[in-house]
C-alpha positions as CSV (number, residue, x, y, z in Angstrom):
1,M,-0.2,-0.3,0.1
2,R,2.9,1.9,0.3
3,K,3.9,2.0,-2.7
4,R,0.7,2.4,-4.0
5,S,1.0,5.7,-2.2
6,A,3.7,7.1,-3.4
7,S,2.9,6.3,-7.2
8,W,0.0,8.1,-6.3
9,T,1.7,11.2,-5.2
10,R,3.9,11.4,-7.1
11,A,1.2,11.3,-10.0
12,V,-0.4,14.0,-8.7
13,L,2.1,16.2,-7.7
14,V,3.3,15.4,-12.1
15,G,-0.9,16.7,-12.4
16,A,-0.6,19.3,-10.7
17,V,2.5,20.4,-12.0
18,T,2.0,20.1,-15.8
19,L,-1.6,22.1,-14.5
20,A,0.5,25.0,-13.5
21,V,2.4,25.5,-16.5
22,L,-0.1,25.0,-18.9
23,A,-2.1,27.4,-17.2
24,G,1.2,29.3,-17.3
25,C,1.2,28.9,-20.6
26,G,-2.5,30.0,-21.9
27,G,-3.6,26.2,-22.8
28,S,-5.7,23.9,-20.3
29,G,-4.4,20.8,-21.6
30,K,-7.7,19.8,-23.5
31,D,-7.8,23.2,-26.0
32,S,-5.0,22.7,-28.5
33,T,-5.6,25.9,-29.6
34,P,-3.2,28.9,-29.1
35,T,-3.8,31.9,-26.9
36,S,-2.3,34.9,-26.7
37,T,0.2,35.7,-23.7
38,A,2.0,38.9,-23.5
39,M,5.3,39.8,-24.1
40,A,8.2,41.7,-22.7
41,P,9.2,44.2,-26.1
42,V,12.2,43.0,-27.4
43,P,14.6,44.8,-27.9
44,S,15.4,45.9,-32.0
45,A,18.1,48.4,-33.9
46,T,16.3,51.5,-35.4
47,V,18.2,53.0,-38.2
48,P,17.9,56.7,-38.0
49,A,16.7,58.4,-41.3
50,T,20.1,60.1,-42.8
51,P,19.5,63.5,-43.0
52,S,19.2,65.2,-46.2
53,A,21.6,68.2,-47.5
54,P,20.5,70.9,-47.1
55,I,19.0,72.6,-49.9
56,T,21.3,76.0,-50.9
57,L,21.1,79.1,-53.5
58,G,23.1,80.7,-55.2
59,E,23.5,84.8,-55.7
60,V,21.3,85.8,-58.1
61,Q,22.2,86.6,-61.6
62,F,20.6,88.3,-63.4
63,A,20.8,87.8,-68.1
64,A,18.6,88.3,-70.8
65,E,19.3,84.8,-72.0
66,I,20.2,81.5,-71.4
67,D,23.3,79.9,-72.0
68,P,22.4,76.9,-73.4
69,A,25.5,74.7,-72.5
70,T,25.4,75.1,-69.1
71,G,21.8,76.4,-68.3
72,G,22.4,79.4,-66.6
73,P,22.8,82.8,-67.6
74,A,24.5,83.5,-71.2
75,A,25.5,87.4,-70.3
76,P,24.7,88.1,-66.2
77,A,23.9,92.3,-66.6
78,T,23.0,94.4,-64.0
79,S,21.5,96.6,-65.6
80,F,19.1,96.6,-68.5
81,G,17.1,98.7,-71.0
82,R,13.0,99.6,-70.8
83,A,12.6,98.1,-73.5
84,T,14.5,94.3,-73.1
85,P,12.1,91.9,-73.6
86,V,12.9,89.0,-71.4
87,I,14.4,89.8,-68.2
88,R,15.9,86.4,-66.4
89,A,16.9,85.9,-63.0
90,F,18.6,83.0,-62.6
91,V,20.2,81.5,-58.6
92,Q,22.4,78.0,-58.7
93,V,20.8,75.3,-56.3
94,S,22.1,72.1,-55.2
95,S,19.7,68.9,-55.4
96,L,16.6,69.3,-54.9
97,P,14.0,66.4,-53.6
98,A,10.5,66.0,-55.6
99,G,7.7,67.9,-53.5
100,A,10.1,70.7,-53.4
101,T,8.3,74.4,-54.2
102,I,10.1,77.3,-55.7
103,R,9.0,80.1,-55.6
104,A,9.9,83.5,-57.0
105,D,8.6,87.1,-55.7
106,W,9.1,90.4,-58.2
107,S,9.9,93.7,-56.5
108,I,9.7,97.0,-58.6
109,N,11.6,99.9,-56.8
110,G,10.9,97.7,-53.6
111,V,7.7,97.5,-54.3
112,A,6.3,94.1,-53.9
113,V,4.0,92.8,-56.8
114,P,2.0,89.9,-56.1
115,T,0.3,89.4,-59.5
116,L,4.4,88.7,-60.6
117,M,4.7,85.4,-58.2
118,Q,6.0,82.2,-59.3
119,E,5.1,79.2,-57.5
120,I,6.7,75.7,-58.8
121,T,6.4,72.0,-57.4
122,L,9.1,69.4,-58.5
123,H,7.7,66.1,-59.3
124,A,10.3,64.4,-59.4
125,G,14.1,65.3,-58.1
126,R,16.2,67.5,-59.6
127,P,19.9,67.3,-59.3
128,A,22.4,70.6,-59.5
129,G,22.6,73.4,-61.2
130,W,20.2,76.4,-62.0
131,L,17.0,77.9,-62.1
132,E,15.1,80.5,-64.1
133,F,12.5,83.0,-63.6
134,H,11.6,85.2,-66.0
135,L,9.5,88.5,-66.6
136,T,8.2,89.2,-70.8
137,R,7.9,93.0,-71.3
138,T,4.3,93.5,-71.9
139,S,4.4,94.6,-76.3
140,G,5.0,98.9,-76.6
141,Q,5.0,99.0,-72.7
142,P,8.5,99.3,-71.7
143,W,9.9,98.8,-68.4
144,P,9.4,101.1,-65.4
145,S,12.4,103.2,-64.1
146,G,14.0,101.7,-61.6
147,T,15.0,98.9,-59.4
148,L,13.7,95.1,-61.0
149,G,13.6,93.0,-57.4
150,V,13.2,88.8,-56.8
151,T,13.7,86.7,-54.0
152,I,13.5,82.9,-54.7
153,T,12.8,81.0,-52.0
154,I,12.7,76.6,-51.6
155,D,10.0,75.5,-49.7
156,G,9.5,78.9,-47.3
157,A,13.5,78.8,-46.7
158,A,17.0,79.5,-47.8
159,P,16.4,83.0,-49.9
160,A,18.8,84.8,-52.5
161,S,17.7,88.0,-53.4
162,G,18.8,90.1,-56.4
163,T,18.2,93.9,-58.1
164,V,18.3,95.1,-61.6
165,T,18.3,98.2,-62.3
166,L,16.1,99.1,-65.7
167,S,16.9,102.7,-66.9
168,G,16.9,104.2,-70.4
169,F,14.3,104.2,-73.8
């Protein structure tokens, strides 16, 4: 009887331990469906995003024509006659990402002319190079005498400004 009692005690003890283990794992021993249990978060490596190079704008240069070899100003000028048909403002830029918004705000004699504002948004990235904005004179109407100015911004930052003198007839 003693042997039987020891076997019985061992069986009960093994059963209790098995139930405790199954209960700790979320199962009852009767159900083979897994259950979710809360686990401590597993640490993961985070790779920081590579910051993009800051966008920079060079000095604004004015010209009447585009240099076909560079896309920049053909003959930079500091003044134009009032009968010049097209006045172009150029600025060199670093690589521009897709989605960048480039804006040119023009002024005459220090007074902003909102109707001359020009804005573009890039659909694809653009390598470093020249940006060009221009104004075309209305036929028969000379430019006003004084100073034509432009401020060019990219995404509202990194402004570059320049002026050119308008004189003569």
